[in-house]
C-alpha positions in Angstrom: 0.0 0.0 0.0 1.2 3.5 -0.9 1.1 5.9 2.0 3.2 8.3 3.9 6.9 7.3 4.0 7.4 9.0 7.4 5.4 9.6 10.6 5.8 13.0 12.2 6.3 13.3 16.0 6.3 16.8 17.4 8.9 16.8 20.1 8.4 20.2 21.8 7.2 18.9 25.1 9.3 16.7 27.3 6.2 14.9 28.7 5.7 13.3 25.2 9.2 11.9 24.8 8.4 8.6 26.4 5.3 8.2 24.1 7.5 8.9 21.1 10.0 6.3 22.2 7.2 3.7 22.8 5.6 4.3 19.4 8.9 4.0 17.5 9.7 0.9 19.5 6.3 -0.6 18.7 6.7 0.2 15.0 10.2 -1.4 14.9 8.9 -4.5 16.6 6.0 -4.8 14.1 8.4 -4.3 11.2 10.3 -7.4 12.4 13.5 -5.7 13.7 15.4 -7.8 16.2 15.6 -7.0 19.9 19.3 -5.9 19.9 18.7 -3.4 17.1 15.5 -2.2 18.7 17.4 -1.5 21.9 20.0 0.5 19.9 17.1 2.4 18.2 15.7 3.2 21.6 19.0 4.8 22.6 19.1 6.9 19.5 15.6 8.2 20.1 16.5 9.0 23.7 19.5 11.0 22.5 17.5 12.8 19.8 14.8 13.8 22.2 17.3 14.9 24.8 19.1 17.1 22.3 15.8 18.6 21.2 14.8 19.4 24.8 18.2 21.1 25.5 18.6 23.1 22.3 15.3 23.7 20.7 11.7 24.8 21.5 10.1 23.3 18.3 11.7 20.0 17.6 10.2 17.3 15.3 11.2 13.7 14.6 10.3 11.9 11.4 10.3 8.1 11.4 10.2 6.0 8.3 10.1 2.3 7.7 11.6 1.1 4.4 11.6 -2.4 2.9 14.6 -1.4 0.7 14.4 -4.4 -1.6 14.9 -7.0 1.1 17.4 -4.9 3.2 14.9 -3.2 5.5 15.8 -0.3 7.7 14.2 2.4 10.0 15.1 6.0 9.4 14.9 8.7 12.1 15.3 12.4 11.2 15.5 15.0 14.0 14.7 18.5 12.8 14.9 21.7 14.8 15.1 25.5 14.4 17.5 25.9 17.2 20.8 27.9 17.4 22.7 25.5 15.2 26.4 24.5 15.4 29.6 26.1 14.3 31.4 22.8 13.7 29.0 19.9 13.5 31.8 17.3 12.8 33.6 18.3 16.0 30.3 18.0 18.0 30.2 14.3 17.2 33.5 13.8 19.1 33.0 12.3 22.5 33.5 14.9 25.3 32.6 17.9 23.2 29.5 19.8 24.4 28.1 23.3 24.4 26.2 22.6 27.6 27.2 21.1 31.0 26.9 17.5 29.8 29.3 14.7 29.1 29.1 15.3 25.4 28.5 11.7 24.3 25.1 12.1 22.7 25.9 12.7 19.0 28.9 10.3 19.2 26.6 7.6 20.6 24.0 8.2 17.8 26.7 7.9 15.2 28.1 4.6 16.6 24.7 3.0 17.0 23.5 4.0 13.5 24.5 2.2 10.2 24.2 5.7 8.6 24.4 8.9 10.5 24.6 12.4 9.1 24.5 15.8 10.9 23.8 19.1 9.1 23.7 22.3 10.9 23.9 26.1 10.4 24.2 28.8 13.0 20.9 30.6 13.3 19.1 28.1 11.1 19.0 24.9 13.1 20.0 21.2 12.8 19.1 18.1 11.0 20.3 14.7 12.4 19.6 11.6 10.3 20.0 8.1 11.6 19.4 4.9 9.5 19.3 1.6 11.3 19.2 -1.6 9.3 17.6 -4.8 10.5 20.9 -6.6 9.6 24.4 -5.4 8.9 24.7 -4.5 5.3 27.6 -5.7 3.0 29.1 -3.2 0.7 27.1 -2.7 -2.5 28.0 -0.5 -5.5 25.9 2.6 -6.0 22.8 2.1 -8.2 22.5 4.2 -11.3 19.9 6.4 -9.5 19.6 7.1 -5.8 16.1 8.1 -4.6 15.1 9.5 -1.2 11.5 10.4 -0.4 9.9 12.2 2.5 6.1 12.0 2.4 4.2 13.1 5.5 0.4 13.1 6.0 -1.5 16.2 6.8 -1.5 16.8 10.6 -4.6 15.0 12.1 -4.9 12.5 9.2 -4.2 8.8 9.6 -3.3 8.3 6.0 -1.7 10.3 3.3 -3.2 11.6 0.1 0.3 12.0 -1.4 2.2 8.9 -2.5 5.6 8.0 -4.0 6.4 4.9 -6.0 9.2 3.8 -8.3 9.9 1.1 -10.8 13.4 -0.3 -11.7 14.5 -2.3 -14.7 17.9 -3.1 -16.3 17.3 -0.2 -18.7 15.6 2.5 -16.7 14.3 3.9 -13.4 10.9 5.5 -13.3 9.5 7.6 -10.4 6.0 8.8 -9.7 4.8 11.4 -7.2 1.0 11.6 -7.0 -1.3 13.9 -4.9 -4.9 12.7 -4.7 -7.5 15.4 -4.7 -8.2 16.6 -1.2 -6.7 14.5 1.6 -7.6 11.5 3.8 -8.8 8.0 2.8 -10.4 8.9 -0.5 -7.3 10.7 -1.7 -5.2 7.8 -0.6 -7.4 5.4 -2.6 -6.8 7.5 -5.7 -3.0 7.4 -5.3 -3.0 3.6 -4.6 -5.0 2.9 -7.8 -2.6 5.2 -9.7 0.4 3.3 -8.2 -1.1 -0.1 -9.2 -1.5 1.1 -12.8 2.0 2.6 -12.7 3.5 -0.7 -11.6 1.8 -2.8 -14.4 2.3 -0.4 -17.3 5.1 -2.1 -19.3 6.6 0.9 -21.3 9.0 3.6 -20.3 7.4 6.8 -21.6 6.2 9.0 -18.7 3.5 10.5 -21.0 2.1 7.1 -22.0 2.3 6.0 -18.4 0.1 9.0 -17.4 -2.4 8.2 -20.2 -2.7 4.6 -18.9 -3.1 5.7 -15.3 -5.8 8.2 -16.5 -7.9 5.3 -17.8 -7.5 3.3 -14.6 -8.5 5.8 -12.0 -11.6 7.4 -13.5 -13.8 6.1 -10.6 -11.6 7.9 -8.0 -11.3 11.5 -7.0 -8.4 11.8 -9.4 -4.9 13.0 -8.8 -2.2 15.4 -10.0 0.9 13.4 -11.0 4.4 13.8 -12.2 6.4 10.9 -13.6 10.2 11.1 -14.0 12.2 8.5 -15.9 15.9 8.0 -16.1 17.3 6.1 -19.1 20.5 4.3 -17.9 22.0 3.9 -21.4 21.5 7.5 -22.6 21.9 9.1 -19.2 18.8 11.2 -19.8 15.9 12.2 -17.7 12.4 12.2 -19.2 9.5 13.9 -17.4 5.8 14.5 -17.9 3.3 15.9 -15.4 -0.4 16.8 -15.1 -1.3 19.3 -12.4 0.6 21.0 -9.7 3.4 18.6 -8.8 6.5 20.8 -8.9 9.5 19.3 -10.7 12.9 20.9 -10.7 16.1 19.7 -12.5 19.3 20.9 -11.0 23.0 20.3 -11.3 26.3 21.8 -10.1 25.9 25.1 -11.9 22.3 25.3 -13.3 18.7 24.4 -12.6 15.5 24.3 -14.6 11.8 24.0 -13.6 9.8 21.5 -15.5 6.4 22.8 -16.7 3.4 20.4 -16.2 0.2 20.3 -18.2 -3.1 21.5 -16.7 -5.6 18.9 -15.7 -6.4 16.1 -13.3 -5.4 12.6 -14.0 -8.6 10.5 -14.0 -10.8 13.4 -15.0 -9.4 15.6 -17.7 -6.0 15.5 -19.5 -4.7 17.3 -22.6 -4.9 15.4 -25.9 -1.4 16.5 -26.8 1.4 15.7 -24.4 5.1 15.0 -24.8 7.9 13.7 -22.7 10.5 16.5 -21.9 14.1 15.4 -22.0 16.9 16.6 -19.8 20.6 15.5 -20.0 21.9 14.1 -16.7 25.4 15.6 -17.3 23.8 19.0 -16.9 21.1 18.2 -14.4 22.3 15.3 -12.3 19.5 15.7 -9.7 15.8 16.1 -9.8 13.3 17.2 -7.1 9.5 16.5 -7.0 7.2 18.3 -4.5 3.5 18.2 -3.9 1.7 21.5 -3.2 2.1 20.8 0.5 5.6 22.2 0.0 6.1 25.9 -0.9 8.2 25.8 -4.0 10.2 29.1 -3.9 13.2 27.1 -2.8 16.7 28.7 -2.8 19.3 25.9 -2.8 22.0 28.5 -2.0 20.5 28.6 1.5 22.0 25.2 2.1 25.7 25.4 1.6 27.6 22.1 1.3 24.4 20.1 1.6 25.2 18.2 -1.6 28.0 16.4 0.3 25.3 14.7 2.5 22.7 12.0 1.9 19.8 13.1 -0.2 17.5 12.6 2.7 19.2 15.5 4.5 18.4 17.8 1.5 14.8 16.6 1.5 14.5 17.2 5.2 15.9 20.7 4.9 13.3 21.5 2.2 10.6 20.0 4.4 11.8 21.9 7.4 11.7 25.3 5.7 8.8 24.9 3.2 6.2 22.5 4.6 2.8 24.1 4.7 1.4 21.9 7.5 -2.1 22.3 6.1 -1.9 19.5 3.6 -0.1 16.3 2.8 3.6 17.1 2.2 6.0 15.4 -0.1 9.6 15.9 -1.2 11.4 13.4 -3.5 15.0 13.8 -4.5 16.7 11.6 -7.0 20.3 11.7 -8.2 22.0 10.1 -11.2 25.2 8.5 -10.0 
């Protein structure tokens, strides 16, 4: 089932910290994670909430559970608008602290995590990302495309009307971000039917995929959708969108916004549509956002962030641009 990739826990009140820890513990248990790893996850959550209590008044933790093609993991993202750090790398050294503590917190999180990244700016805040796998992972070469999504349901809703899904073959990767009209269960039903059609459509073309989905979701509320493909052989992105899913292509020195067609998939679509092509040597990364994210994004605001995992960039965009009045989605993909 396609739904939110992450659950949001507002961590601005110390009295809720034990509830956050219990909920993440329960989710990890239901996901099949072993006891030892869950205990380590508990410690990471405790350190995250402790840091949010000490240094921020408006912290948030995002938790995601990912099947990851048979190598499942749980991802925790701590986000705050606190004072930030001058030297984040130094703060992960044991014994270094800006408060009267032992200074072991960030170092402990790094040791307990399979992947740990810390991004911070003075006056902006901090993002700490921890990824804990069910089992230790052997080294694997990078795939042709790395994808990182953050999809969060509208506050108060139990299911998301936004959904992310991808398809991988030997020749291409294909990504879809869909936003069902409205929010809640009916919007979620629309994106799940769109995802089912996306998965079974055999061809590569984003435009033809949209046309097929259009015929399959006519009995739903409909959705706005962008489909982004990456041809591994030609190293070219192809994109087609209907409605207000924002798509931006960007590289080391340039960026370009992709223009979608007007309409609603499942209700009304243009008769004439074409795939738009973008060379990956110019635009090695792409970003898709639903309208739950404000799209006036200035990447210059995040210096050095391209050195970090793509999830950190997605979290930074979510931090600064989430509307909080709708389902919210950011998907970042990079050609390696």
